[in-house]
Residue, then its C-alpha position, 0 to 999 in steps of 0.5 A: x265541561x270541557x278540559x281547556x280554558x281561558x288561563x290555559x295555553x297561549x293567552x292571545x289565542x283564548x282572547x281571540x277565539x273568545x272576542x271573535x263571535x261577539x265581534x261578528x255580532x257586532x258588525x252583522x249588527x251593524x250591516x243590518x243597520x246600513x242595510x236598513x237605512x239604505x234600503x228606507x232611504x231609497x223607497x220609503x222617503x225623508x220622514x221613515x227614514x227619520x224613523x229609522x234613525x231615531x229607532x236606531x238608538x233605542x237599538x242601541x241602547x236597548x244591546x248596550x243593556x243587555x250588554x250589560x247584563x250579559x257581562x253581569x251574568x258572565x262574572x257570575x258563570x266565571x266565579x262559579x267555574x272557577x271554584x269548580x261548582x258546577x251545579x250552580x254555575x248551570x243553574x246562574x246561566x239558566x236563570x242568566x238566560x231565562x231573564x234574557x229571554x224575559x226581556x227580549x219577550x217584554x220588549x218584544x211585546x211593548x213594540x207589538x202593543x204600541x204598533x197595535x194601539x196605533 
């Protein structure tokens, strides 16, 4: 582990360095949705554009669920980090990653199963 934590130094610098990657991810997601809407609207027509709009809500719901699980995992990992339990912290982090990968795999399998059944 690094020697510097968010509790040391200037608070706004630590908060900014922590939130910048999250903000960039959200901006890229919004950019993806905007470009998707523009491309589908210009080249595919009204019905596919309506489908993109309907699926956008489901996509954001899945992202909100993933963010919720990530926030919960961060609380557990931060508690273990604060108490100096590095081995348990690493185990919790790897378990959280495996859970999120599993959730992604289930969502991906559900999407492709629906496409293949049509």
